[in-house]
N, C-alpha and C positions, 0 to 999 in steps of 0.2 A: 651465403656468399658475401653479403655486405659485412657481416660480423668479422670475417676472416680476411678482409681486404683493407689494408692500411693505406690511406690516401697519400701520405707523404712518400711511402715506398712506391706507390703507383706512379707518381710524378717522376721520381728518379728512375724507376724501371722503364718508363716510356722513353725518357731521354736516352738511356742506354740502348733501348730497342731501335730508336732512330739511327743511332750510330751503327748498329748491326745491319740495318737495312742498307745504309750507305756503303758499308764494307762488303756487302754481298754474303754475309754470314747467315742470313735468314731466307728460307724458302717461303715464298708467298705467291703462288700462281694466281692468275686472273680468276675472279669469282664468277662461276656460272649462274645463270638466272633462269628461273621458271616463272612464267606469268599465268595468273588466273584472271581471265578477262572480267573486267568490271569490279574486281575485288582487291587484288594486290599482287605482290610478287615474293618469291623466295630466293635467297642467295645462300650459296655455300662458300664459306671463307676459311680455308685451311692455311696453317703456318707452322713452321718448325725451325728451331734454332738448337744446335748441339748443346746439351746440358739441360734442355727443357723437355717436357712432354709434348708429343705431337698434338696439335690443337686443331679441331675442326668445329667451326660454329655454323649453325643454320639459323639465319635470321629471316623472319617473315614480316613484310611491311604491308599492312592492310589498313589504309586510312579510315575506312568505315568503322574500325574498332572504337574510335573516339566517341562515336554516337551510342555505343552500347557499354561504355564503362571499362573498356580494355585499352591497354597501350597500343599505339599503332605500330610499334616495333616489338615483336615477340621473338625470343631466341633461346636456343639450347646449345650448350657447349659440351663436346666430348673430348676427353684427353686419352692418349694412347701411349703405352710404354714404348720408347724408341728402340729398345733392345729386342722386344718380342712382338710388338704390334698389338698386344693385349690391351683391352680397355682398362684404364687406371682410374678414371673418374667421369661421372656424368653430372653436370651442374646446370642450374638455370643460367641463361645468358642474357636475360632481359635487363637485369640490373647492371651487369658488366657492360653491355652495349651502351647504356646511358652514361655511366660514370667514366668509361675510358674515352668516349667522345669528348666529354667536357674536360677531362684531364688533359688530353692532347692540346685542346685549345688554350687552356690555362697554362700549360707548359710553354706554348708559343709566347704567351704574355710574359712568363718568367724569363724567357730567352731574349725577347725582343722589345718589351716595353721599357721605358725609362725607369731606373731604379727608384727614383723619387715619385713615381706615380702614386697619387693619393685618392683619386676619384675614379670610380668605374661605373659603367652602365650596362645592365643586362636587359636585353629586349627579348621578351618571351618568358612566360611564367609556367611552362610545362615542365616535363622531365629535365630537359637541358637547362632551363632557367634555374631549377632547384639545385642541380649539381654544380653549376657555375657559382651559385651563391655560396655553396659550401667550400669550394676549392679556392676561389680568388683570395680570401684572407690568408691562405697558406703561403702565398708568393709575394704579397706586398702589404705594407702597413697602411691599409686604406682608412681614410677618414669617413667616407660614406660611400654607399653603393646605391645607385638608382635602379629601380625595377619598373619596366614598362611592359604593358600587355594590351591586347585588343580590348580586354575587359578589365576595368579598374579593380573590381573585387578580386580577380585572380592575382593581380599584381600586389594587392594589399595582403592577401593570404600568404603569398610567398615572402614578402618583405617582413612579415611578422616573425619569420624564422630567424632573423638576424638583427642584432642590436644596431648595426651600422646601416641597415638597408631602409630605404623609404620608397614608397610607391608614388608614381607621378604619371600624369596624363600628358605632360609637355615633353614629348620625345625629343624635339629639337633642342630645347634648353638643356635637357639632360646630356645629350650627346655633345653639345658645344662645350660644356664644362669638363668633360671627361678626358682622362689620360688613357683609359682602357675602355673600349667599346666591344661588347660581346653580343653577337647576333645569334639567337637561339630559338628560332621560330620555325613554323611550317608554312611560311608564306610563299605564295606563287610569284610575288612581286617584291621589289626592294622595300625594306622597312625604314631606311634612312636615306638621306641625300648626301652625296659626297662633299658638298660645300659646308656641311655641318661639322665636319671633322677638323679639329684644330691641329696646327703643327705639333709634331712630337707624339701624336696619338698612335696607339696600337689597336688595330681592328681585327677581330676574329669572327668567323662565320662557320657555323656547323650545320645550318639548315640544308635539307636536301629536298627540293621540290622542282624537278625539271619541268619545262625546258629553261625557265629563267631562275627564280629563286630570290632569296632575301637580300643578297649582297649586290649593291649597285655595280654594274659592270665597269663603269668608269673608275671606280676605286681600284679594281683589280688591274686595270690597264695603265693607270697613271702613276701608280706608286709601287714600291718594291713588294713583290708577291712571294709568299712562302707557303709551301705545301708539304704534305707527308711524303709523297713520292711523285715523280713526274707523270705517273699514271693519271693524276688529277686532270691532265689535259686531254685524256681520251674521251670518246663519246660516253654518255651515260649508258648503263648504270655504273660503269667502272670509274668514270670521271665526273666532273662537276659541270652542271649546266651553265653556271656563271662564267666559266672559263672557256666556253666554246669559241673557237676561232682564234684563240691566243696560241702563240708558239710556245712550246715547252721551254725554250731557252729563256723565257721571261721569268721563270719560276726558280726559286731556290729551296732546296729541301732542308727540313729541320736537321736531318742527319749531317748534312754538309756543314751547317753552322755549328752543331755540337762537336764535330771533329776539328773545327777550325779550318776546314778547307775553303769555306766561303764566309764572308763577313755577315754578321747580323746587323743590328742597328748601326748606322754610319754617323748619325748626328742627333742632337737633341731636338731638332725641328723636323726630322724625317718622319713621314707617315709610313707605318709598316702594316701589311695586310696578310692575314693567314686565312686560307680557305681549306676547310676540311672535307674529306670524302669518306674517311673511315677505312682503315686497313687492318688486315687480319693480324698483323704483328701486335696491335694494341690489345686485341682479344687474347692472344697468346700470353702476353706479359701479365695481364690482369688475372687470367684464369690460373696461370702457373703460380702466381703469388698467393692467390686464395687457396689453391690446392696444397701448397707447401705449408702454409700457416695452419690450415685445417688438420693436416697430418700431425704437425707438432702438438697441436692442442687437443687432439683426439676428437675432432669434429666430424660430422657426417656419419652416414651409416654404411655398413658393408653389405653388398648384395651378392648373393650366390648366382653365378651364371650357369 
């Protein structure tokens, strides 16, 4: 899957996907949830847009997996022919879940951060930290990129993947100097303070850990807030814990910005905030891109049903 998914194509495909969501061209019903007491939960995430394969992802979130060497998000994606309903592809969805989440956040930075942004900070050295590190240099000419984590050795291992990255234990100093701040943790509580954010910064948050989470609630309340869809304001697991109690009218969708229906950044001193929840459109876009490229390249195996 990773081999057949071009990251620049993914960023552009997601921006077009957000336009499609805003225009009502994409079907993406609410995701049902199954809970396994004391273990985790399973979500079904279907989406379809004319011209693409019907996409259904099953993602299982089991936090205890981290203690046994497995990702805490495991996923499988099925594609179906929209003309017949026949299965057209079965692919791993774990990589796609990670990369599309980071790509949507980095897309928000491409759309909302100042074009002259040169310093970024990524907080979190897991899957999301890794993918942010890969994607951020695609959208801005960064001078350097700070990596912060609960454990310095994790931050150092991740920073070693990039010539412009450096690990640091001083989260406050890293955030204060940054033009782009990306929160990518599994924290139950905020990992930064709102007063650390300098004017003109873009902040993104992809962590999901209700009832609170990694993003300070005052950042979401006191600055312009951008989301994938207004479902972000619904109760979890559909919406985001950090946005609980906020009126949906306070949010602006990326699709509205991409279409020019609503403004993005208004000034060089404005602080912009993006909070992710993860939507099935993102899986649909990524899976269809990988599927089409694999077909052209002769990748994958054919199964007899």
